[in-house]
MIMAR-233518 format. One record per residue (C-alpha): x, y, z; residue number from 1. Coordinates in steps of 0.001 Angstrom, whole numbers, plus 500000, padded with zeros to 6 digits. Layout:
residues N
{X X&Y Y&Z Z&i NUM}
...
This chain:
residues 564
{X 529122&Y 169691&Z 518962&i 1}
{X 533189&Y 170712&Z 518509&i 2}
{X 533942&Y 174370&Z 518255&i 3}
{X 536345&Y 175546&Z 515328&i 4}
{X 539004&Y 177758&Z 516589&i 5}
{X 537115&Y 180768&Z 515051&i 6}
{X 533934&Y 179997&Z 516804&i 7}
{X 535648&Y 179695&Z 520248&i 8}
{X 537523&Y 182898&Z 519546&i 9}
{X 534164&Y 184728&Z 518512&i 10}
{X 532464&Y 183290&Z 521436&i 11}
{X 535211&Y 184673&Z 523705&i 12}
{X 534783&Y 188139&Z 522064&i 13}
{X 531063&Y 188222&Z 521969&i 14}
{X 530930&Y 187083&Z 525927&i 15}
{X 533431&Y 190120&Z 526620&i 16}
{X 530975&Y 192726&Z 524992&i 17}
{X 527987&Y 191237&Z 526837&i 18}
{X 529949&Y 191253&Z 530292&i 19}
{X 531047&Y 194820&Z 529387&i 20}
{X 527892&Y 196085&Z 528580&i 21}
{X 525857&Y 194574&Z 531451&i 22}
{X 528097&Y 195794&Z 533964&i 23}
{X 528095&Y 199223&Z 532728&i 24}
{X 524261&Y 199405&Z 532597&i 25}
{X 524175&Y 197876&Z 536418&i 26}
{X 526292&Y 200795&Z 537411&i 27}
{X 529838&Y 199371&Z 537888&i 28}
{X 532395&Y 202275&Z 537204&i 29}
{X 535471&Y 201058&Z 538077&i 30}
{X 537265&Y 197645&Z 537683&i 31}
{X 540834&Y 197204&Z 538612&i 32}
{X 542733&Y 194271&Z 536934&i 33}
{X 546101&Y 192536&Z 536957&i 34}
{X 548012&Y 191789&Z 533758&i 35}
{X 547202&Y 187981&Z 532660&i 36}
{X 546482&Y 186145&Z 529477&i 37}
{X 543137&Y 184168&Z 530305&i 38}
{X 541659&Y 186919&Z 531585&i 39}
{X 541883&Y 188614&Z 528085&i 40}
{X 537955&Y 188282&Z 526902&i 41}
{X 537046&Y 190088&Z 530111&i 42}
{X 539817&Y 192754&Z 529855&i 43}
{X 539328&Y 193462&Z 526099&i 44}
{X 535722&Y 193459&Z 526453&i 45}
{X 535604&Y 196264&Z 529153&i 46}
{X 538132&Y 198149&Z 527423&i 47}
{X 536310&Y 198166&Z 523584&i 48}
{X 532499&Y 197914&Z 524735&i 49}
{X 531916&Y 199995&Z 527617&i 50}
{X 532772&Y 203527&Z 529609&i 51}
{X 534093&Y 201670&Z 532606&i 52}
{X 537313&Y 203057&Z 534035&i 53}
{X 539782&Y 200043&Z 533645&i 54}
{X 542714&Y 200418&Z 535769&i 55}
{X 545954&Y 198216&Z 535744&i 56}
{X 547736&Y 197019&Z 538741&i 57}
{X 550804&Y 194927&Z 538786&i 58}
{X 550043&Y 192592&Z 541664&i 59}
{X 546411&Y 191264&Z 542294&i 60}
{X 546814&Y 191846&Z 546281&i 61}
{X 547210&Y 195576&Z 545981&i 62}
{X 544497&Y 195468&Z 543063&i 63}
{X 542151&Y 194133&Z 545669&i 64}
{X 542450&Y 196639&Z 548708&i 65}
{X 542428&Y 199669&Z 546188&i 66}
{X 539053&Y 197928&Z 544975&i 67}
{X 538413&Y 198126&Z 548670&i 68}
{X 539246&Y 201770&Z 548949&i 69}
{X 537156&Y 202508&Z 546361&i 70}
{X 534122&Y 200682&Z 547260&i 71}
{X 534329&Y 202244&Z 550538&i 72}
{X 534229&Y 205831&Z 549717&i 73}
{X 531661&Y 205257&Z 546672&i 74}
{X 529648&Y 202897&Z 548470&i 75}
{X 529085&Y 200792&Z 545489&i 76}
{X 530577&Y 197775&Z 543943&i 77}
{X 534127&Y 197961&Z 542204&i 78}
{X 534944&Y 195351&Z 540056&i 79}
{X 538572&Y 192747&Z 540128&i 80}
{X 539733&Y 190729&Z 537495&i 81}
{X 542507&Y 188416&Z 537101&i 82}
{X 543983&Y 185486&Z 535401&i 83}
{X 543686&Y 181674&Z 536237&i 84}
{X 546247&Y 179867&Z 538605&i 85}
{X 547468&Y 181662&Z 542049&i 86}
{X 546595&Y 184668&Z 541076&i 87}
{X 543061&Y 185177&Z 542685&i 88}
{X 544679&Y 183704&Z 545940&i 89}
{X 546148&Y 187215&Z 546407&i 90}
{X 542843&Y 188825&Z 546596&i 91}
{X 542359&Y 186928&Z 549773&i 92}
{X 542874&Y 189111&Z 552257&i 93}
{X 540803&Y 191951&Z 550821&i 94}
{X 538129&Y 189433&Z 550196&i 95}
{X 538199&Y 188706&Z 554089&i 96}
{X 538218&Y 192161&Z 554947&i 97}
{X 535406&Y 193064&Z 552481&i 98}
{X 533097&Y 190234&Z 554143&i 99}
{X 533641&Y 191008&Z 557676&i 100}
{X 533169&Y 194982&Z 557199&i 101}
{X 530031&Y 194754&Z 554828&i 102}
{X 531909&Y 196220&Z 551448&i 103}
{X 530631&Y 194894&Z 548077&i 104}
{X 533290&Y 193881&Z 545631&i 105}
{X 532499&Y 192283&Z 542523&i 106}
{X 535577&Y 189253&Z 541735&i 107}
{X 535666&Y 188046&Z 538087&i 108}
{X 538360&Y 185338&Z 537826&i 109}
{X 539632&Y 183921&Z 534785&i 110}
{X 539949&Y 180025&Z 534549&i 111}
{X 541132&Y 177239&Z 532592&i 112}
{X 538612&Y 175177&Z 530454&i 113}
{X 537100&Y 171563&Z 532322&i 114}
{X 539658&Y 169652&Z 530322&i 115}
{X 542415&Y 171421&Z 531514&i 116}
{X 541587&Y 170972&Z 534914&i 117}
{X 543271&Y 168233&Z 537188&i 118}
{X 545381&Y 167079&Z 534614&i 119}
{X 548747&Y 169389&Z 535380&i 120}
{X 548037&Y 172271&Z 533113&i 121}
{X 550102&Y 175325&Z 533837&i 122}
{X 548507&Y 177815&Z 535956&i 123}
{X 545613&Y 175883&Z 536744&i 124}
{X 544233&Y 175277&Z 540210&i 125}
{X 540943&Y 174414&Z 541662&i 126}
{X 539131&Y 177754&Z 541630&i 127}
{X 535766&Y 176825&Z 542310&i 128}
{X 534056&Y 178291&Z 545540&i 129}
{X 537565&Y 179108&Z 546437&i 130}
{X 536550&Y 181857&Z 548856&i 131}
{X 533919&Y 179502&Z 550568&i 132}
{X 531806&Y 181524&Z 552959&i 133}
{X 533632&Y 184714&Z 552740&i 134}
{X 531759&Y 185757&Z 549814&i 135}
{X 527859&Y 186546&Z 549661&i 136}
{X 527755&Y 184340&Z 546567&i 137}
{X 529708&Y 182266&Z 544010&i 138}
{X 529106&Y 181387&Z 540110&i 139}
{X 530802&Y 178870&Z 538129&i 140}
{X 530189&Y 179465&Z 534332&i 141}
{X 530442&Y 177178&Z 531483&i 142}
{X 532873&Y 178314&Z 528748&i 143}
{X 531619&Y 181226&Z 526366&i 144}
{X 529082&Y 180052&Z 523614&i 145}
{X 527505&Y 182095&Z 520932&i 146}
{X 523327&Y 180850&Z 521753&i 147}
{X 520927&Y 183211&Z 523357&i 148}
{X 520628&Y 180723&Z 526265&i 149}
{X 524480&Y 181448&Z 527310&i 150}
{X 524373&Y 185355&Z 526803&i 151}
{X 521065&Y 185425&Z 528690&i 152}
{X 522265&Y 183248&Z 531532&i 153}
{X 525414&Y 185812&Z 531923&i 154}
{X 523379&Y 188712&Z 532010&i 155}
{X 521366&Y 187053&Z 534697&i 156}
{X 524536&Y 185846&Z 536964&i 157}
{X 525584&Y 189474&Z 536485&i 158}
{X 522616&Y 190900&Z 537788&i 159}
{X 522334&Y 188792&Z 540646&i 160}
{X 526093&Y 189596&Z 541755&i 161}
{X 525420&Y 192808&Z 541623&i 162}
{X 522438&Y 192817&Z 543369&i 163}
{X 523515&Y 190445&Z 546191&i 164}
{X 526709&Y 192539&Z 546512&i 165}
{X 524341&Y 195404&Z 547714&i 166}
{X 521928&Y 193510&Z 549505&i 167}
{X 521119&Y 193494&Z 553363&i 168}
{X 524291&Y 192043&Z 554455&i 169}
{X 526771&Y 193593&Z 551351&i 170}
{X 529868&Y 191965&Z 550679&i 171}
{X 532131&Y 190293&Z 548007&i 172}
{X 530787&Y 188003&Z 544951&i 173}
{X 532567&Y 185814&Z 543115&i 174}
{X 532159&Y 184512&Z 539477&i 175}
{X 534577&Y 182216&Z 537666&i 176}
{X 534946&Y 182283&Z 534096&i 177}
{X 536456&Y 179365&Z 532200&i 178}
{X 537772&Y 180256&Z 528665&i 179}
{X 538954&Y 177763&Z 525558&i 180}
{X 541509&Y 179389&Z 523406&i 181}
{X 542191&Y 181132&Z 521460&i 182}
{X 540840&Y 183923&Z 523273&i 183}
{X 540204&Y 186851&Z 521012&i 184}
{X 538798&Y 187454&Z 517607&i 185}
{X 539894&Y 189184&Z 515071&i 186}
{X 536282&Y 189895&Z 513972&i 187}
{X 534200&Y 192215&Z 515692&i 188}
{X 530795&Y 191698&Z 517497&i 189}
{X 527657&Y 193842&Z 517829&i 190}
{X 525049&Y 193733&Z 520714&i 191}
{X 522206&Y 192761&Z 519195&i 192}
{X 519594&Y 193109&Z 521787&i 193}
{X 518328&Y 195414&Z 524475&i 194}
{X 519997&Y 194929&Z 527884&i 195}
{X 517978&Y 196921&Z 529890&i 196}
{X 514614&Y 194492&Z 529661&i 197}
{X 516714&Y 192055&Z 531943&i 198}
{X 518026&Y 194871&Z 534483&i 199}
{X 514823&Y 195963&Z 536711&i 200}
{X 515233&Y 197904&Z 539571&i 201}
{X 516365&Y 195718&Z 542917&i 202}
{X 513568&Y 196366&Z 545675&i 203}
{X 514228&Y 197561&Z 549326&i 204}
{X 515760&Y 196027&Z 551963&i 205}
{X 513369&Y 194502&Z 554427&i 206}
{X 514172&Y 194225&Z 558030&i 207}
{X 512407&Y 191446&Z 559926&i 208}
{X 512025&Y 193787&Z 563256&i 209}
{X 510429&Y 197137&Z 563966&i 210}
{X 511618&Y 200348&Z 566331&i 211}
{X 508191&Y 199607&Z 568072&i 212}
{X 509638&Y 196406&Z 569660&i 213}
{X 512755&Y 197891&Z 571058&i 214}
{X 510606&Y 200765&Z 572240&i 215}
{X 508876&Y 198140&Z 574509&i 216}
{X 511919&Y 196419&Z 575370&i 217}
{X 513636&Y 199621&Z 576471&i 218}
{X 509950&Y 201384&Z 578168&i 219}
{X 511135&Y 200759&Z 581745&i 220}
{X 514900&Y 202037&Z 581452&i 221}
{X 515998&Y 205063&Z 583281&i 222}
{X 519525&Y 204655&Z 583017&i 223}
{X 520172&Y 204296&Z 579393&i 224}
{X 523634&Y 204235&Z 577359&i 225}
{X 523823&Y 204126&Z 573619&i 226}
{X 526870&Y 202898&Z 572036&i 227}
{X 527289&Y 203860&Z 568629&i 228}
{X 529280&Y 201632&Z 566152&i 229}
{X 531500&Y 202628&Z 563019&i 230}
{X 528729&Y 202433&Z 560514&i 231}
{X 526641&Y 204977&Z 562532&i 232}
{X 526008&Y 208293&Z 560660&i 233}
{X 525455&Y 211881&Z 562086&i 234}
{X 521934&Y 211753&Z 560772&i 235}
{X 521029&Y 208469&Z 562260&i 236}
{X 521049&Y 209784&Z 565953&i 237}
{X 520040&Y 213210&Z 565115&i 238}
{X 516511&Y 212858&Z 567024&i 239}
{X 518069&Y 211031&Z 569953&i 240}
{X 520642&Y 213745&Z 571132&i 241}
{X 518071&Y 215981&Z 573195&i 242}
{X 516490&Y 212404&Z 575144&i 243}
{X 518852&Y 212527&Z 577886&i 244}
{X 521005&Y 209480&Z 576996&i 245}
{X 524989&Y 209348&Z 577009&i 246}
{X 526450&Y 208079&Z 573566&i 247}
{X 529597&Y 206420&Z 573343&i 248}
{X 531075&Y 206342&Z 569989&i 249}
{X 533196&Y 204169&Z 568063&i 250}
{X 536680&Y 205635&Z 566608&i 251}
{X 535474&Y 205451&Z 563138&i 252}
{X 531996&Y 206763&Z 563263&i 253}
{X 531173&Y 210172&Z 561845&i 254}
{X 529520&Y 211304&Z 565373&i 255}
{X 532639&Y 212068&Z 566578&i 256}
{X 532494&Y 215117&Z 564498&i 257}
{X 530061&Y 216883&Z 566268&i 258}
{X 529935&Y 218624&Z 569061&i 259}
{X 526953&Y 217299&Z 570838&i 260}
{X 527200&Y 217416&Z 574384&i 261}
{X 525524&Y 213880&Z 575043&i 262}
{X 528655&Y 212371&Z 573149&i 263}
{X 531129&Y 210722&Z 575529&i 264}
{X 534436&Y 210131&Z 574085&i 265}
{X 536721&Y 209708&Z 576892&i 266}
{X 535152&Y 206553&Z 577793&i 267}
{X 538300&Y 204683&Z 578206&i 268}
{X 539134&Y 206936&Z 581141&i 269}
{X 535903&Y 207357&Z 582320&i 270}
{X 535683&Y 203368&Z 582991&i 271}
{X 539070&Y 202725&Z 584175&i 272}
{X 538037&Y 204815&Z 587073&i 273}
{X 536468&Y 202208&Z 589314&i 274}
{X 534278&Y 204792&Z 591270&i 275}
{X 532708&Y 206495&Z 588208&i 276}
{X 532217&Y 202966&Z 586339&i 277}
{X 530102&Y 201575&Z 589418&i 278}
{X 528262&Y 204636&Z 589773&i 279}
{X 527718&Y 204885&Z 585925&i 280}
{X 526246&Y 201684&Z 585529&i 281}
{X 523413&Y 201634&Z 583110&i 282}
{X 519888&Y 199510&Z 583235&i 283}
{X 519803&Y 198969&Z 579441&i 284}
{X 522534&Y 199359&Z 576614&i 285}
{X 521523&Y 199605&Z 573158&i 286}
{X 524746&Y 198897&Z 571174&i 287}
{X 524407&Y 199607&Z 567276&i 288}
{X 526407&Y 197678&Z 565170&i 289}
{X 530292&Y 196371&Z 565967&i 290}
{X 531661&Y 197290&Z 569439&i 291}
{X 534483&Y 199886&Z 569364&i 292}
{X 538045&Y 198433&Z 569964&i 293}
{X 538225&Y 199085&Z 573928&i 294}
{X 538751&Y 196329&Z 575857&i 295}
{X 537997&Y 198389&Z 578874&i 296}
{X 534490&Y 199128&Z 577809&i 297}
{X 533714&Y 195404&Z 576586&i 298}
{X 534788&Y 194277&Z 580167&i 299}
{X 532650&Y 196842&Z 581964&i 300}
{X 529879&Y 195955&Z 579644&i 301}
{X 529878&Y 192609&Z 580725&i 302}
{X 530706&Y 193243&Z 584274&i 303}
{X 527671&Y 195527&Z 584562&i 304}
{X 525141&Y 192835&Z 583444&i 305}
{X 522571&Y 195309&Z 581924&i 306}
{X 520192&Y 194477&Z 579583&i 307}
{X 521664&Y 194690&Z 576027&i 308}
{X 520064&Y 195296&Z 572517&i 309}
{X 522452&Y 194509&Z 569663&i 310}
{X 521089&Y 196261&Z 566662&i 311}
{X 522659&Y 195173&Z 563278&i 312}
{X 520991&Y 196110&Z 559966&i 313}
{X 523094&Y 193437&Z 558438&i 314}
{X 521421&Y 190776&Z 560148&i 315}
{X 524546&Y 189120&Z 561672&i 316}
{X 525980&Y 188805&Z 565185&i 317}
{X 528175&Y 191564&Z 566279&i 318}
{X 528126&Y 190861&Z 570056&i 319}
{X 530830&Y 188804&Z 571120&i 320}
{X 530064&Y 189595&Z 575095&i 321}
{X 529409&Y 187074&Z 577522&i 322}
{X 525766&Y 186864&Z 578617&i 323}
{X 522386&Y 187373&Z 577106&i 324}
{X 521551&Y 190150&Z 574190&i 325}
{X 518604&Y 190797&Z 572395&i 326}
{X 519495&Y 190906&Z 568610&i 327}
{X 517491&Y 193411&Z 566764&i 328}
{X 517710&Y 193883&Z 562933&i 329}
{X 516541&Y 197276&Z 561599&i 330}
{X 518354&Y 200139&Z 559611&i 331}
{X 520064&Y 202631&Z 561258&i 332}
{X 517842&Y 205177&Z 559296&i 333}
{X 515224&Y 203807&Z 561568&i 334}
{X 516575&Y 204737&Z 565178&i 335}
{X 514492&Y 208021&Z 565248&i 336}
{X 511483&Y 206312&Z 565516&i 337}
{X 512776&Y 204548&Z 568725&i 338}
{X 510585&Y 206017&Z 571685&i 339}
{X 513162&Y 206683&Z 574614&i 340}
{X 511714&Y 206811&Z 577943&i 341}
{X 512282&Y 209624&Z 580389&i 342}
{X 516021&Y 209288&Z 581698&i 343}
{X 516372&Y 209561&Z 585351&i 344}
{X 517009&Y 213235&Z 586343&i 345}
{X 521331&Y 213798&Z 586523&i 346}
{X 521697&Y 210545&Z 584600&i 347}
{X 523109&Y 212451&Z 581278&i 348}
{X 524720&Y 215318&Z 583668&i 349}
{X 526887&Y 212654&Z 585537&i 350}
{X 528692&Y 211499&Z 582273&i 351}
{X 529232&Y 214672&Z 580658&i 352}
{X 530475&Y 216602&Z 583742&i 353}
{X 533033&Y 213704&Z 584443&i 354}
{X 533749&Y 213775&Z 580494&i 355}
{X 534576&Y 217693&Z 580685&i 356}
{X 536547&Y 217053&Z 583727&i 357}
{X 538942&Y 214579&Z 582125&i 358}
{X 539072&Y 216205&Z 578678&i 359}
{X 540318&Y 219609&Z 580147&i 360}
{X 543066&Y 217623&Z 582055&i 361}
{X 543625&Y 215825&Z 578485&i 362}
{X 543981&Y 218902&Z 576440&i 363}
{X 546281&Y 220728&Z 579077&i 364}
{X 548427&Y 217484&Z 579110&i 365}
{X 548672&Y 217600&Z 575058&i 366}
{X 549132&Y 221555&Z 575259&i 367}
{X 552684&Y 220568&Z 576722&i 368}
{X 555465&Y 220448&Z 573810&i 369}
{X 555863&Y 216791&Z 575182&i 370}
{X 558595&Y 214559&Z 573391&i 371}
{X 557274&Y 213135&Z 569599&i 372}
{X 554861&Y 211047&Z 571687&i 373}
{X 552805&Y 209518&Z 568808&i 374}
{X 549282&Y 209700&Z 570222&i 375}
{X 549833&Y 213599&Z 570245&i 376}
{X 548903&Y 213226&Z 566089&i 377}
{X 545728&Y 211706&Z 566745&i 378}
{X 545106&Y 214629&Z 568927&i 379}
{X 546206&Y 217149&Z 566631&i 380}
{X 544509&Y 215533&Z 563725&i 381}
{X 541197&Y 216148&Z 564957&i 382}
{X 541845&Y 219799&Z 565460&i 383}
{X 543531&Y 220493&Z 562429&i 384}
{X 542541&Y 218344&Z 559338&i 385}
{X 540739&Y 220676&Z 556483&i 386}
{X 537028&Y 220224&Z 556524&i 387}
{X 535617&Y 217331&Z 554274&i 388}
{X 539082&Y 215194&Z 554459&i 389}
{X 539322&Y 211593&Z 554341&i 390}
{X 541495&Y 209993&Z 557066&i 391}
{X 542310&Y 206136&Z 557111&i 392}
{X 543787&Y 205039&Z 560375&i 393}
{X 545881&Y 201802&Z 560474&i 394}
{X 544989&Y 199237&Z 562943&i 395}
{X 546864&Y 198093&Z 566072&i 396}
{X 548119&Y 201535&Z 567960&i 397}
{X 547150&Y 204127&Z 565392&i 398}
{X 543168&Y 203105&Z 565824&i 399}
{X 543593&Y 203094&Z 569616&i 400}
{X 545094&Y 206638&Z 569726&i 401}
{X 542175&Y 207675&Z 567571&i 402}
{X 539959&Y 206265&Z 570308&i 403}
{X 541598&Y 207488&Z 573081&i 404}
{X 542593&Y 211103&Z 572187&i 405}
{X 540370&Y 212446&Z 569411&i 406}
{X 538584&Y 215595&Z 570228&i 407}
{X 534928&Y 216175&Z 569426&i 408}
{X 533954&Y 219280&Z 567364&i 409}
{X 531787&Y 219848&Z 564202&i 410}
{X 533291&Y 218913&Z 560906&i 411}
{X 532732&Y 216593&Z 558137&i 412}
{X 535704&Y 214436&Z 557974&i 413}
{X 535365&Y 210837&Z 557108&i 414}
{X 537038&Y 208060&Z 558998&i 415}
{X 537883&Y 205064&Z 557451&i 416}
{X 539971&Y 201811&Z 558678&i 417}
{X 539850&Y 198389&Z 558043&i 418}
{X 537860&Y 197000&Z 560891&i 419}
{X 536516&Y 193972&Z 559787&i 420}
{X 539233&Y 191771&Z 560574&i 421}
{X 541459&Y 194245&Z 562348&i 422}
{X 544649&Y 193419&Z 560445&i 423}
{X 547568&Y 195327&Z 558858&i 424}
{X 546636&Y 193886&Z 555482&i 425}
{X 546496&Y 196189&Z 552751&i 426}
{X 546415&Y 199499&Z 554883&i 427}
{X 548321&Y 201685&Z 552241&i 428}
{X 546330&Y 200162&Z 549234&i 429}
{X 543169&Y 200759&Z 551077&i 430}
{X 544097&Y 204320&Z 551852&i 431}
{X 545193&Y 205098&Z 548263&i 432}
{X 542030&Y 203551&Z 546980&i 433}
{X 539990&Y 205959&Z 549131&i 434}
{X 541934&Y 208740&Z 547966&i 435}
{X 542153&Y 208130&Z 544324&i 436}
{X 540333&Y 210781&Z 542631&i 437}
{X 538552&Y 212089&Z 545600&i 438}
{X 537660&Y 215837&Z 545346&i 439}
{X 538904&Y 216118&Z 549161&i 440}
{X 542316&Y 215807&Z 550502&i 441}
{X 543079&Y 212481&Z 552223&i 442}
{X 545374&Y 211489&Z 555355&i 443}
{X 546307&Y 208034&Z 556151&i 444}
{X 547760&Y 207404&Z 559679&i 445}
{X 549834&Y 204492&Z 560103&i 446}
{X 552619&Y 203074&Z 562035&i 447}
{X 555794&Y 201707&Z 560318&i 448}
{X 555070&Y 197871&Z 560152&i 449}
{X 551886&Y 198363&Z 558474&i 450}
{X 553307&Y 200351&Z 556005&i 451}
{X 555803&Y 198039&Z 555293&i 452}
{X 553818&Y 195212&Z 555061&i 453}
{X 551697&Y 196675&Z 552093&i 454}
{X 554476&Y 198634&Z 550619&i 455}
{X 554161&Y 197385&Z 547236&i 456}
{X 551046&Y 199295&Z 546864&i 457}
{X 553477&Y 202305&Z 546553&i 458}
{X 553627&Y 200833&Z 542645&i 459}
{X 550344&Y 202680&Z 542109&i 460}
{X 551705&Y 206086&Z 542543&i 461}
{X 552599&Y 207078&Z 539103&i 462}
{X 548757&Y 206387&Z 538090&i 463}
{X 547303&Y 208165&Z 541278&i 464}
{X 545055&Y 211134&Z 541117&i 465}
{X 544236&Y 212933&Z 544141&i 466}
{X 546064&Y 214219&Z 547054&i 467}
{X 547055&Y 211584&Z 549783&i 468}
{X 549331&Y 212753&Z 552812&i 469}
{X 550620&Y 209834&Z 555132&i 470}
{X 552161&Y 210059&Z 558686&i 471}
{X 554212&Y 207074&Z 558899&i 472}
{X 554923&Y 206767&Z 562864&i 473}
{X 558259&Y 204906&Z 562780&i 474}
{X 558987&Y 203508&Z 566448&i 475}
{X 561011&Y 200745&Z 565174&i 476}
{X 558789&Y 198157&Z 565792&i 477}
{X 555317&Y 197155&Z 566975&i 478}
{X 554318&Y 199282&Z 569623&i 479}
{X 551076&Y 197481&Z 570274&i 480}
{X 552998&Y 194585&Z 571791&i 481}
{X 554688&Y 197084&Z 574398&i 482}
{X 551357&Y 197117&Z 575944&i 483}
{X 551045&Y 193162&Z 576437&i 484}
{X 552691&Y 191118&Z 579152&i 485}
{X 555144&Y 189467&Z 576404&i 486}
{X 556818&Y 192800&Z 576473&i 487}
{X 558698&Y 192090&Z 579518&i 488}
{X 560337&Y 188719&Z 578141&i 489}
{X 563706&Y 188110&Z 576677&i 490}
{X 562257&Y 186925&Z 573233&i 491}
{X 560165&Y 190194&Z 572700&i 492}
{X 562348&Y 192242&Z 570478&i 493}
{X 562834&Y 189441&Z 568005&i 494}
{X 560030&Y 187617&Z 567894&i 495}
{X 557404&Y 190196&Z 568639&i 496}
{X 558423&Y 193973&Z 568215&i 497}
{X 560338&Y 192911&Z 564921&i 498}
{X 562163&Y 196180&Z 564207&i 499}
{X 563056&Y 196501&Z 560632&i 500}
{X 565503&Y 199332&Z 560332&i 501}
{X 565204&Y 200550&Z 556868&i 502}
{X 565276&Y 203762&Z 555455&i 503}
{X 562008&Y 205009&Z 554466&i 504}
{X 563749&Y 208249&Z 552569&i 505}
{X 565404&Y 205536&Z 550035&i 506}
{X 561746&Y 203543&Z 549629&i 507}
{X 560186&Y 207019&Z 548605&i 508}
{X 562829&Y 208058&Z 546297&i 509}
{X 562586&Y 204431&Z 544317&i 510}
{X 558724&Y 205531&Z 543839&i 511}
{X 559526&Y 209032&Z 542934&i 512}
{X 557302&Y 210021&Z 546094&i 513}
{X 557608&Y 213293&Z 548165&i 514}
{X 559307&Y 212410&Z 551579&i 515}
{X 560367&Y 214631&Z 554891&i 516}
{X 561232&Y 213666&Z 558376&i 517}
{X 559413&Y 215645&Z 560849&i 518}
{X 560519&Y 216473&Z 564797&i 519}
{X 558593&Y 219590&Z 565061&i 520}
{X 554730&Y 219603&Z 566235&i 521}
{X 554374&Y 223180&Z 564510&i 522}
{X 555993&Y 221664&Z 561000&i 523}
{X 553725&Y 218842&Z 561399&i 524}
{X 550426&Y 220807&Z 562140&i 525}
{X 551492&Y 222690&Z 558790&i 526}
{X 551436&Y 219462&Z 556718&i 527}
{X 548176&Y 218666&Z 558152&i 528}
{X 546677&Y 222022&Z 557399&i 529}
{X 548201&Y 222471&Z 554440&i 530}
{X 548578&Y 219014&Z 552536&i 531}
{X 549940&Y 218219&Z 549072&i 532}
{X 547747&Y 219562&Z 546403&i 533}
{X 547972&Y 216528&Z 544271&i 534}
{X 550279&Y 213300&Z 544621&i 535}
{X 551250&Y 211637&Z 547542&i 536}
{X 553591&Y 212498&Z 550317&i 537}
{X 554720&Y 210608&Z 553077&i 538}
{X 555895&Y 212177&Z 556542&i 539}
{X 558037&Y 210318&Z 558742&i 540}
{X 557865&Y 211021&Z 562514&i 541}
{X 560312&Y 209085&Z 564533&i 542}
{X 559089&Y 207940&Z 568166&i 543}
{X 560116&Y 205942&Z 570963&i 544}
{X 557668&Y 203051&Z 571749&i 545}
{X 558762&Y 202622&Z 575519&i 546}
{X 558567&Y 206043&Z 576228&i 547}
{X 554823&Y 206222&Z 574284&i 548}
{X 553789&Y 203497&Z 576478&i 549}
{X 554740&Y 205370&Z 579743&i 550}
{X 552980&Y 208311&Z 578502&i 551}
{X 549904&Y 206619&Z 577498&i 552}
{X 549358&Y 204850&Z 580765&i 553}
{X 549756&Y 208511&Z 582402&i 554}
{X 547284&Y 210096&Z 579900&i 555}
{X 544628&Y 206620&Z 580474&i 556}
{X 544998&Y 207398&Z 584158&i 557}
{X 543503&Y 210585&Z 584543&i 558}
{X 540433&Y 210260&Z 586303&i 559}
{X 537288&Y 212758&Z 586851&i 560}
{X 538520&Y 213695&Z 590087&i 561}
{X 542574&Y 213059&Z 590488&i 562}
{X 545230&Y 213609&Z 588370&i 563}
{X 547247&Y 210813&Z 587274&i 564}
C-alpha cells in the first residue's frame, strides 16, 4: 500500500531512532559524516537519539581517513555517513586501506529509492556493492517502514555488520540505505522495545591451527629466525626472547620499543653484507604477519630456501615470496605456547655481535652534525620522543628511514602507518584521526608530496582536540624515486620527482596552523621533546634529496667488519 508523505517522514525518523540507538548499544562511539540531504534520517537520528559523537567533515575522503585513524588507535569500529551519488566514492582509498590492514569501519551510505534508480535522477549512481571485495559484508536495505519486521531486520543487520567488522579478519562493512522524501518528520518517535535482547555478546574467534602443530614443524630447527610483522606486540613474544632466536622486527611493531638483546634492527645492513648473509642462513623462518618493507630482506629470504612458516591470525595469505611456505592461522597471543627447540650454540650471538658492531658505527655517523639529512630525523625521533607518544609514519622514504635508522630502547611509543596498500593517500587525515582526543602527544613524519596529497585534511584543524606535531621533510619532490634507475633518465624531474614549489608557511597561515622552518638539529630535538600542548604544529625541514641518497647509501653500506 502506498505511503502518505507523513507516513514516509515518520518512517524515516523512526528509522533514525532505531539506527542510532542500536549503534550506541553495540558500542559505536564516533561517527564522522559529510554534509548532504539524503542522509538526513541517519544524521538526525544519531544527533537526537544517542550519545554518539557525531563529527562533521566537509569532504568524504578526509572523513574516511579520520575514521581510519580513530579506529586504528581505538581498535573498535568507527562509523561514516554520507549522502548519495559520488559522495561515497571518495571513501574508496580509505576503504581499500582499511580492508588490507584489517581496520574495522562501518560505512553507512544514503541512497535514492528504487523508483529513482537508472532514470537520470540527480545525485544517483549504482551504489549496491560498490566496494566489492574490499568490504567484509554488504547489506542493501529497503526504504524505511514502520512495521516490526523492518525494525527487527535493521537491528539484525547492524548487529551483524558490527560483529563482522571485528571478526577474525576485521575490516570495513558497508550498508546502503535508500530513503524517500520527505526525509524528516516533525512528529517525535519513541523506541518502544528493548533492543538489548537482540544484541547478544559475540563469541570469541576460533582458529583452525594450534601452537602444537607449529612446534612439530620446527622441532628439528637449530638455526631458527623469527620475523615479527607490524601487528606483533611486545607481550606476544615475551616468553620467546630467552630461547636463543634472533628476532627481526618490522618498523611499526611495538617490539622496537624494547631493549631485548635478541632483537635485530640493523638487518638491512647485515643482509647487504654478502659474508654475513651467507653465514647467517637459518634452517627455518617463522614469519608473523606481513613482511617488513625491506626488499633486501625479502630477496635474502628467497635465496636462503629455508623452511618458512607464515603465521597470520586473519587467515589470509601475506607471504608474497617465491617458494613454498606453510600457512598457519593462530592468534599472536598463542605464540608463547610454541615450543622452541634448543638452538645451535653461538647462533644468536653471531647476529647480536654483528648488530652491535654496525649500530655503534651508525651512532657515530649520526653523532656528526652532517647536513640536514632527512634520515637523521628518524634516528632522533627514536631517542627523544616523549614516552607514550603516538608516531605516524608516511610511506615512501619516511617508513624506510624508520626501518633503517630507528634505535631500540625501552619505551611505550605507538607506531602507526598505512601499510595495507602502502600508498600516500590520507596520510595527514589518518594522523589527525589518531591524534584527535588522544591523551598523549602525537607526531607525524611525512614527506612534502604525501603531505600535499592530503592537505584538505587541514580543514579539520579548528575542530581538532589534542596535540599533533608534524615534521614535513621538504626535499622538493619524491625522494624515493632517487633510489630507482629512472632517476638517471632525462624525464625524471618532470615525470617522477614532480617538485611542487609551494610555500608551506602560507598554506599553514590559511588554516591558522602554527608553523616554523627549522634547520638546526638542536631546535628540532627541542620540538620533539617539547611538543605543542594543544593544536597542530607543522615544522618544515628542507633537505636535498640527491645528497640524501648518497648519505643513505653510505650508511647502509656499513658492515660488521668494515667501514663504508
